[in-house]
N, C-alpha and C positions, 0 to 999 in steps of 0.2 A: 440172559443175553438178548433174547428176542425183544424184551421190553426196552432195554437200553438202545438197541438199534432202532426200534420203532420210535422211541422218544427223540432220538437224534434226527431221524428222518422227518418227524412231525415238526420239530423246531426249525429245521432247515427249510422245509416247504412253507412254513408260516412266515419266516423271514423273507423268503423269495416273493411270496404273495404280497407282503407289505411293501417290499421294495418295488415291485412291478406295478401294483395297482393302487395302493393306498398312499404311499409317499409322494408320488407326483401330484395327487390331488391336494395334499397339504402344501407342497411347495408352490403351487399356483395361487393358493389363497393366503399363505403365510406372509407374503411380501406385498402388502397392499399400499405401496408407496404412491402417494398422489403426485405423479410426475407433473401433471398440468399445473397444480397449485404451486409446486416447487418452482417450476420454470417461471410462472407468472410473478411470484414474489422475487425471484432472483433478477428477472428483467426490470422489475420496478426499482430494485436496489441499484441496478446498473445505471438507470436514469438518474437516481439520486446522486450517485458517485460522479456522473458526468456533470451534473449541476454544481456539485461541490467544486469541481475543477474550474468551472466558469467563475464561481465566487472567489476562488483563490486568485485567479487571473485578475479579477477586479481589485482585490486587495493589493496585489503586486503593483498595479497601475497607480493606486493611491499612494503606495510606498515610494514609487518613483517620483511622484509629485513632491513628497516630503523630502526625499534626498536632494532633488533639484533646488528646493527652497533652502535647505541647509547649505548646499553648494554655493548659492548666490548670496548668502548672508556675509556681510563684510567682516564680521568678527570670527567667522569660521577660519581656523588655522589652515595654512597651505597644505600641510600633510593630510588633514582630514578631507580637504577638497580633492587631493590626489586619490585618497582611498575611496571616496564616494565615486569618483570617475571610474576607477577600476571596477567597482561594483556595477555601475550602470553599463559599462562596456561588456559585462559578462552575464547580464540578466537573462538574455534570450536562451542561453544554453542550459541554464540551471534546471528547469523542469525536465530536461531530457537526461540528466545525469543519473547514475545509479545511486541508490540511497546511501551506500557507503561512501561514494565520492562526494556527495553534497555535504555529508557529515564531516569528512576529512578536509575538504577544500574550503568550505564556507562556514559551517558551524564552529569548527576548530581553527579557522583562519589559515589553513594550510596553503591556500592560494597566495595569500599575502606573505606568509613566511617564505614560500618558494621564491618570491620576488625580492627577498632580503629585507623585508620591512619588519621593524620591531613592533609587535602588536601589543606588548605588555600594557601600555597606557589604556588600551581599549578593551582587551579581552581578559577574562578571568573573573573570579568571584569578587575581587576587590573593586573592579571597574563597573560591575552591574549593580542595580538596574538603572542608575541615574546617568549613565553614559549615553549622551545623545547620539554620537556616531554609531555606537554598537546597536542602539535601538533602531536607528534608521536601517542598518544592515539587516537586523532581525525582521523588520517589517516586510522585507523582500525574501529573505532566506527561508523563513518558516513557512509562508504560503507556498513557496516553490517546493519545499519538502513535502507538504501535504499533497501537492499535485503528483509528485513521484509515488507516494503511497497509494493515492487513489488510482493511478494508472496500473500499479501492481494489482490492486484489488479488482479492477475491471478485467485485467487479463485472467485472473483466477476465476472470477465469476463466469466469464465467457467460456472458459474451458469446462467448468463444471456443468454449465447449461448443456453443452454438447454431450457430455457424458450422460447426463440425466435423460436427454432426448433419445439417446441410444438404448435406454432401458425400455422404451415403449415398444 
């Protein structure tokens, strides 16, 4: 019985010694995350994402020029002119929409459907990719969507940078 009690005491005291003196030393060296490097890379990627937004804004500007050209062509049907004008009137708010909203309202033409416009001649697999009107829409809608995604990414990276800074 003495041996059993002695063994249990020895095991407990060894575990306590490990817990008090040895484990803290391991925990200090076991997590050698290079927070400076992490933050530096994340901030560099933030700048890339911000530049991507500027590039998408330039694509939207070019898309606007294309839409206006299509709008001014005499052979463009009146309904297409109306649809392009609706697009041009709503461009400014697109990059501020939630991703789900731009998908529903613009990629899936929900905005036009809500106005009572029959979109079948222009949307859907049978209309793409040779549909000039839809392609003009896409020249604006897709870069606006990328801006939304980049803004979400920027928010996420800014948040994680703050968390990593707190690790120091």
